[in-house]
C-alpha positions as CSV (number, residue, x, y, z in Angstrom):
1,X,34.7,-65.4,2.7
2,X,33.1,-62.2,4.1
3,X,31.3,-59.6,2.1
4,X,33.5,-56.6,1.2
5,X,31.3,-53.6,0.3
6,X,34.2,-51.5,-1.0
7,X,35.2,-54.3,-3.5
8,X,31.5,-54.7,-4.5
9,X,31.2,-51.0,-5.2
10,X,34.5,-51.0,-7.1
11,X,33.1,-53.8,-9.3
12,X,29.9,-51.7,-10.0
13,X,32.1,-48.8,-10.9
14,X,34.2,-50.9,-13.3
15,X,31.0,-52.2,-14.9
16,X,29.8,-48.7,-15.5
17,X,33.0,-47.3,-16.9
18,X,34.0,-50.3,-19.1
19,X,30.4,-51.2,-20.0
20,X,29.7,-47.9,-21.6
21,X,28.3,-49.7,-24.6
22,X,26.4,-52.4,-22.6
23,X,22.7,-51.4,-22.9
24,X,21.5,-54.9,-21.8
25,X,20.6,-56.1,-18.4
26,X,19.9,-54.2,-15.2
27,X,21.7,-51.8,-12.9
28,X,21.0,-51.0,-9.3
29,X,20.7,-47.6,-7.7
30,X,24.0,-48.3,-5.9
31,X,25.7,-48.5,-9.2
32,X,24.4,-45.1,-10.1
33,X,25.5,-43.6,-6.9
34,X,29.0,-45.2,-7.1
35,X,29.5,-43.7,-10.6
36,X,28.2,-40.3,-9.7
37,X,30.4,-40.0,-6.6
38,X,33.5,-41.2,-8.4
39,X,32.8,-38.9,-11.4
40,X,32.3,-35.9,-9.2
41,X,35.4,-36.7,-7.1
42,X,37.5,-37.2,-10.3
43,X,36.1,-33.9,-11.7
44,X,37.1,-32.0,-8.6
45,X,40.6,-33.5,-8.6
46,X,41.1,-32.7,-12.3
47,X,39.6,-29.2,-12.1
48,X,42.1,-27.7,-9.6
49,X,45.3,-28.4,-11.5
50,X,43.7,-27.7,-14.9
51,X,42.5,-24.3,-13.7
52,X,45.9,-23.4,-12.2
53,X,48.1,-24.7,-15.0
54,X,46.2,-23.8,-18.2
55,X,44.9,-20.5,-19.5
56,X,41.2,-19.9,-18.8
57,X,39.8,-20.8,-22.3
58,X,41.9,-23.9,-22.5
59,X,40.9,-25.0,-19.0
60,X,37.3,-24.5,-19.9
61,X,37.8,-26.8,-22.9
62,X,39.7,-29.4,-20.8
63,X,36.9,-29.5,-18.2
64,X,34.2,-29.6,-20.8
65,X,36.1,-32.5,-22.4
66,X,36.2,-34.4,-19.1
67,X,32.5,-33.8,-18.6
68,X,31.7,-35.2,-22.0
69,X,33.9,-38.3,-21.4
70,X,32.2,-38.8,-18.0
71,X,28.8,-38.4,-19.6
72,X,29.3,-41.3,-22.1
73,X,28.8,-44.2,-19.7
74,X,25.7,-42.6,-18.2
75,X,23.7,-43.4,-21.4
76,X,24.2,-47.2,-20.9
77,X,23.8,-46.9,-17.2
78,X,20.5,-45.0,-17.5
79,X,19.2,-47.6,-20.0
80,X,20.0,-50.4,-17.5
81,X,18.3,-48.4,-14.7
82,X,15.2,-48.2,-16.9
83,X,15.4,-51.9,-17.5
84,X,15.6,-52.5,-13.7
85,X,12.3,-50.7,-13.5
86,X,11.0,-52.9,-16.4
87,X,10.7,-49.9,-18.6
88,X,11.9,-49.6,-22.2
89,X,15.1,-47.7,-23.0
90,X,13.0,-45.4,-25.1
91,X,12.5,-43.4,-21.9
92,X,16.1,-42.4,-22.5
93,X,14.8,-39.8,-25.0
94,X,14.1,-37.6,-21.9
95,X,17.7,-37.9,-20.9
96,X,19.0,-37.1,-24.4
97,X,16.6,-34.1,-24.5
98,X,17.9,-32.8,-21.2
99,X,21.6,-33.3,-22.2
100,X,21.0,-31.7,-25.6
101,X,19.1,-28.8,-24.1
102,X,21.8,-28.2,-21.5
103,X,24.5,-28.3,-24.2
104,X,22.7,-25.8,-26.4
105,X,22.2,-23.4,-23.5
106,X,25.9,-23.7,-22.5
107,X,27.1,-23.1,-26.0
108,X,24.9,-20.1,-26.4
109,X,26.1,-18.6,-23.1
110,X,29.7,-19.3,-23.9
111,X,29.4,-17.5,-27.3
112,X,27.5,-14.6,-25.8
113,X,24.4,-15.4,-27.9
114,X,22.3,-15.2,-24.7
115,X,22.6,-13.5,-21.4
116,X,22.1,-16.0,-18.5
117,X,20.7,-13.3,-16.3
118,X,18.2,-12.1,-18.8
119,X,14.5,-12.4,-17.9
120,X,14.0,-14.1,-21.3
121,X,15.9,-17.1,-19.9
122,X,13.4,-18.0,-17.3
123,X,11.4,-20.4,-19.5
124,X,14.3,-22.5,-20.7
125,X,15.4,-22.7,-17.1
126,X,12.0,-24.0,-16.0
127,X,12.2,-26.6,-18.8
128,X,15.6,-27.7,-17.4
129,X,14.3,-27.9,-13.8
130,X,11.3,-30.0,-14.8
131,X,13.4,-32.4,-16.9
132,X,16.0,-32.7,-14.1
133,X,13.3,-33.6,-11.6
134,X,11.7,-36.1,-13.9
135,X,15.1,-37.7,-14.6
136,X,16.1,-37.9,-10.9
137,X,12.8,-39.7,-10.2
138,X,13.5,-42.2,-13.0
139,X,17.2,-42.6,-11.9
140,X,16.2,-43.5,-8.4
141,X,12.8,-45.2,-8.6
142,X,13.3,-48.7,-7.1
143,X,13.6,-51.6,-9.6
144,X,11.2,-54.5,-9.8
145,X,11.8,-57.3,-7.3
146,X,13.1,-60.5,-8.8
147,X,13.6,-61.3,-12.4
148,X,11.9,-59.1,-15.1
149,X,11.9,-59.1,-18.9
150,X,15.3,-57.5,-18.9
151,X,17.1,-60.0,-16.7
152,X,17.8,-61.0,-13.1
153,X,17.6,-58.7,-10.2
154,X,21.0,-57.0,-9.7
155,X,20.4,-56.8,-5.9
156,X,20.3,-60.6,-5.8
157,X,23.7,-61.0,-7.3
158,X,22.2,-61.9,-10.7
């Protein structure tokens, strides 16, 4: 039986989507990329008909709802990525902080409480940029080779 990368990637995608509450074990960088690509593709496919068929405020709510639903599996996925690097899932507090900060800024912009083009918004934007860079580094640092305290190496089929 030969190796089928499409089937393997589909398996990783299923694990992420249906394992949204599985904070145990390890996940590879490939699993992250598969989920992100599928999530972006699904978001694009959903956005066009929603923006065409629904009024603007309702389409904004529908797209925000999709983004929230797509965000849920990333918490468990990020915990497993941290485990792959032999780090505690407590590092997820950075992710929760970034998501919470972004949510607060979006709500404030949507309600008109802040002007996104105001010079006063420079510092929160710097905070977002620094957190995003730190998170990208944590998402894509290579995992430990072989078994670690969180389980077998996902690249070895464990």
